[in-house]
TIMINU-493993 format. One line per field, with one value per residue: residue in one letter; x, y, z of N, C-alpha, C in turn. Coordinates in steps of 0.2 Angstrom, whole numbers. Last residue first. Layout:
residues N
aa = (A  ...)
neast = (X  ...)
nnorth = (Y  ...)
nup = (Z  ...)
caeast = (X  ...)
canorth = (Y  ...)
caup = (Z  ...)
ceast = (X  ...)
cnorth = (Y  ...)
cup = (Z  ...)
***
This chain:
residues 113
aa = (A  A  L  V  A  S  P  S  G  A  E  P  I  V  A  P  D  Q  R  P  A  S  E  P  A  S  S  Q  A  V  R  G  L  A  D  L  D  L  I  T  V  C  H  K  D  V  S  V  V  L  D  E  R  L  A  R  L  V  R  N  V  H  V  V  T  L  G  L  Y  S  G  I  Q  T  Q  T  L  P  L  H  F  I  P  A  T  I  L  R  H  A  L  L  R  K  Y  F  D  W  M  M  M  A  V  R  G  R  A  D  L  G  N  L  M)
neast = (461  468  475  463  460  471  469  452  443  431  436  437  427  431  432  447  455  473  489  502  516  528  533  528  532  541  539  536  546  556  554  554  566  574  572  576  588  585  575  573  562  565  565  579  581  581  583  582  593  608  607  606  591  587  591  583  572  571  575  564  553  556  554  538  533  518  509  509  503  513  525  523  524  537  544  533  530  532  543  545  555  563  564  558  544  530  519  510  501  511  521  513  511  523  528  518  520  535  533  523  532  543  535  533  545  549  537  530  512  499  494  495  487)
nnorth = (612  599  599  597  584  578  578  584  594  584  571  572  564  550  552  548  537  543  532  539  548  543  533  531  515  505  492  487  490  488  473  470  474  464  453  458  466  472  473  481  489  501  512  516  507  505  495  491  491  497  508  514  512  521  533  534  534  545  556  555  557  571  575  575  573  561  553  541  546  557  549  543  553  558  546  538  520  507  495  480  469  455  444  431  429  438  434  425  431  434  443  455  457  458  470  479  479  484  494  502  499  508  522  520  521  532  541  534  527  527  528  514  502)
nup = (625  625  637  646  642  644  659  666  665  656  649  630  619  606  592  591  603  604  605  616  607  604  592  577  568  563  561  548  540  547  546  532  530  534  526  514  508  495  483  471  457  444  442  442  455  472  485  503  512  516  520  508  502  512  510  500  502  510  500  493  501  506  491  488  506  507  505  498  485  484  484  470  463  465  458  447  445  441  446  445  457  466  476  464  456  452  452  459  470  481  473  474  487  493  487  489  504  506  499  509  520  517  520  531  537  535  537  553  553  556  543  535  534)
caeast = (458  465  478  467  455  470  474  458  448  433  432  440  427  432  427  444  449  467  483  497  507  526  532  531  526  543  541  530  538  555  557  547  562  575  570  568  588  590  575  578  566  568  560  574  585  579  588  580  586  606  605  614  598  586  594  594  574  570  578  569  552  557  563  546  536  525  508  512  501  507  524  525  519  531  545  539  529  530  538  546  552  564  564  562  550  537  519  514  498  505  521  514  504  518  531  519  516  534  536  523  529  546  539  526  540  552  540  534  519  503  494  499  489)
canorth = (618  601  600  603  591  580  581  580  593  593  573  570  569  554  552  556  539  544  535  534  549  547  529  533  519  513  495  483  492  493  473  468  478  472  453  456  462  468  472  477  489  494  510  515  511  507  498  494  486  488  503  516  510  512  530  535  529  539  555  553  551  565  577  571  576  563  559  540  541  558  555  539  547  559  547  542  526  510  500  485  471  462  450  433  425  438  438  421  431  429  435  451  453  454  465  478  479  476  492  501  497  502  518  521  516  526  541  537  525  528  533  520  506)
caup = (626  620  632  647  641  637  657  663  670  660  652  635  621  614  592  590  597  607  600  614  612  606  600  579  571  562  568  556  540  548  553  534  525  536  534  514  514  496  489  471  464  447  441  434  451  467  479  497  512  510  523  511  501  512  516  498  497  513  507  490  499  508  494  484  499  510  509  505  488  484  488  477  464  467  467  450  449  439  451  440  452  462  477  467  460  453  446  456  462  481  476  467  483  494  486  483  502  509  495  503  519  516  510  525  535  533  532  549  553  560  545  534  541)
ceast = (464  462  475  471  458  465  475  463  454  438  435  436  431  433  426  438  447  461  477  488  504  520  531  529  530  537  543  533  533  549  554  548  555  569  568  568  578  590  581  576  569  569  559  568  580  582  582  585  584  600  605  613  605  592  593  595  582  573  576  575  559  554  561  552  540  526  513  508  501  503  516  524  519  526  539  540  534  528  537  541  550  557  566  560  554  539  527  517  504  501  516  516  508  513  525  521  515  527  535  526  523  537  540  532  534  548  544  535  523  510  496  501  493)
cnorth = (623  608  604  605  599  584  583  582  589  590  580  574  567  557  554  558  545  541  535  536  543  547  536  533  524  516  502  489  490  494  484  472  476  473  461  456  464  464  465  475  482  492  504  514  510  511  500  495  487  486  497  509  511  510  523  530  530  533  549  552  548  560  573  571  574  568  560  546  540  552  556  543  546  559  554  543  531  519  507  488  477  463  457  441  425  432  441  426  428  428  432  443  453  451  458  469  474  475  483  496  496  496  510  520  516  520  535  536  530  528  534  526  509)
cup = (624  620  626  642  641  638  649  659  669  666  654  642  629  615  602  593  596  601  602  610  611  611  604  589  577  565  566  562  545  544  551  543  530  534  537  524  515  503  491  479  468  454  444  437  443  463  475  492  506  512  521  516  504  506  517  504  499  508  508  495  493  504  498  487  494  500  511  508  495  487  489  481  470  467  470  457  451  441  443  447  449  458  475  470  461  456  447  452  458  475  478  468  477  492  487  483  496  504  498  498  513  517  510  519  532  532  531  542  550  560  551  539  540)
***
């Protein structure tokens, strides 16, 4: 469910998901794990540019949420990471099923034309 999230939410959700999976399999005992991905690979995985990934990681570090140093991820504030991962969806327009065709004359149909 990364499509509806902004860049910050995508990176946070990825970190949150990796943490939860590693914890569930008892591969980690603390909020620290090795992430053998480059920023380029993270960008490809999340659909972001490497510049955007770098900016988001820097912002998360400055906000004391997550720190990444030489492929070592340290979650500094687990609650904050969870909040960012869950609440970074854009709140602009409500989502519409692309299979639904708006009726002629409706505001959606006028905008789509």
